[in-house]
C-alpha positions in Angstrom: -0.2 -0.1 0.0 1.4 3.3 -1.0 0.7 6.4 1.2 1.0 9.8 -0.3 0.5 13.1 2.1 -0.3 16.4 0.5 -0.7 19.7 2.4 -3.4 22.1 1.0 -2.6 25.1 3.2 -5.2 27.4 2.0 -7.9 25.0 1.8 -10.3 23.3 3.9 -9.2 19.7 5.4 -10.5 16.8 3.3 -9.0 13.2 2.9 -9.1 11.3 -0.3 -8.3 7.5 -0.6 -7.8 5.4 -3.6 -7.9 1.7 -3.2 -8.3 -1.5 -5.2 -10.8 -2.7 -2.5 -12.5 -0.4 -0.3 -13.4 -3.0 2.1 -9.8 -4.5 2.7 -8.7 -4.8 6.3 -6.1 -1.5 5.8 -8.7 0.6 4.5 -11.6 -0.5 7.1 -9.1 -0.2 10.1 -8.2 3.6 8.5 -11.7 4.5 8.3 -12.8 3.4 11.8 -9.4 5.3 13.0 -10.6 8.8 11.2 -14.3 8.2 12.1 -13.6 7.8 15.7 -10.7 10.1 16.5 -12.3 13.3 17.8 -10.6 16.2 19.2 -12.1 17.6 22.5 -11.7 20.6 24.4 -10.5 20.0 28.0 -9.1 22.0 30.8 -5.8 21.2 32.3 -5.7 23.4 35.6 -6.4 27.1 33.8 -5.4 26.1 30.6 -7.8 25.1 27.7 -6.0 21.9 25.8 -7.4 19.6 23.2 -7.2 16.1 23.2 -7.6 13.1 21.0 -10.7 11.2 22.0 -8.4 7.6 21.3 -6.1 9.2 24.4 -8.8 8.7 26.7 -8.3 5.7 28.9 -11.3 6.3 31.3 -13.8 9.1 32.4 -15.8 9.7 35.8 -18.1 11.9 36.8 -17.2 13.0 40.5 -18.6 16.2 42.5 -20.5 17.6 39.7 -17.4 17.2 37.5 -16.4 14.9 34.5 -13.1 14.0 34.6 -10.9 12.5 31.7 -8.0 10.5 32.0 -5.5 9.8 29.5 -1.9 8.0 30.3 -0.2 11.8 30.7 -2.8 13.3 32.4 -6.2 14.2 34.2 -8.4 16.8 32.8 -11.6 18.4 33.3 -14.1 18.5 30.6 -17.6 20.6 30.2 -19.3 17.7 28.3 -21.4 15.2 30.2 -20.9 11.4 30.2 -24.0 10.8 28.2 -22.6 13.5 25.6 -18.9 11.5 25.5 -20.5 7.9 25.5 -22.7 9.1 22.6 -20.3 10.6 20.5 -17.1 8.3 20.9 -17.9 4.6 20.2 -15.2 3.1 21.7 -16.0 4.6 25.1 -18.2 1.9 26.8 -20.3 2.7 30.1 -19.1 0.5 32.7 -20.9 2.1 35.8 -23.3 5.1 36.4 -20.3 7.2 36.8 -17.7 5.8 34.6 -16.6 5.4 30.9 -14.1 3.1 30.1 -12.1 2.6 26.9 -12.2 -0.3 25.7 -9.1 -0.4 23.9 -6.6 0.3 26.7 -8.0 -3.4 28.7 -5.2 -5.1 29.7 -7.1 -7.7 32.1 -10.5 -8.9 33.1 -11.2 -11.1 36.1 -14.7 -12.0 37.5 -15.3 -9.5 40.8 -18.1 -11.6 42.6 -21.7 -10.3 42.1 -21.6 -10.0 38.6 -19.3 -7.6 38.4 -16.1 -7.3 36.3 -12.8 -6.3 37.3 -10.8 -4.2 34.4 -6.9 -3.7 35.0 -5.7 -1.0 32.3 -2.5 -1.1 30.7 -1.3 1.4 33.2 -2.1 -0.7 36.0 -5.4 1.3 37.3 -8.5 -1.0 38.1 -12.1 -0.2 37.3 -15.1 -2.0 38.2 -17.6 -2.9 35.7 -21.1 -3.2 37.5 -23.6 -5.7 37.6 -25.7 -3.5 35.3 -23.7 -3.0 32.7 -21.4 -6.5 32.6 -23.7 -8.5 30.8 -23.8 -5.8 27.6 -19.9 -5.6 27.9 -19.9 -9.7 27.8 -21.7 -9.4 24.6 -19.7 -6.5 23.1 -16.9 -9.0 24.0 -18.7 -11.8 22.0 -19.3 -9.8 19.4 -15.5 -8.6 18.9 -13.8 -11.8 19.1 -13.2 -13.5 15.4 
């Protein structure tokens, strides 16, 4: 596969893809990445920063604020968990107050009471509540090929 990138400094951003098969694994993966990766505004202290949605490891609602955790920082966003969940497909609601990026899961363990203990690639642990565990198991079964 040949990749060429041209800068268009005066025009609007756009992407053209020329391929032999539009449903090839490479093209499908690229389209998936382009559709899912969104830039989100967040606060880092007093600074406004923009983060890529794919960098979000998890988000949680605490004390009337939504915190976003990446591998490098802890940020605050004005968006609700519901808005993040609706607009970012790779975020899965694992409890009433938490969204989890399924791409950062390292290990899963049964945790009693129908819950699932999730260990992320950075070692942090989250719990998928019983309410969302069945939907998560279904998601896992669909993704197994």
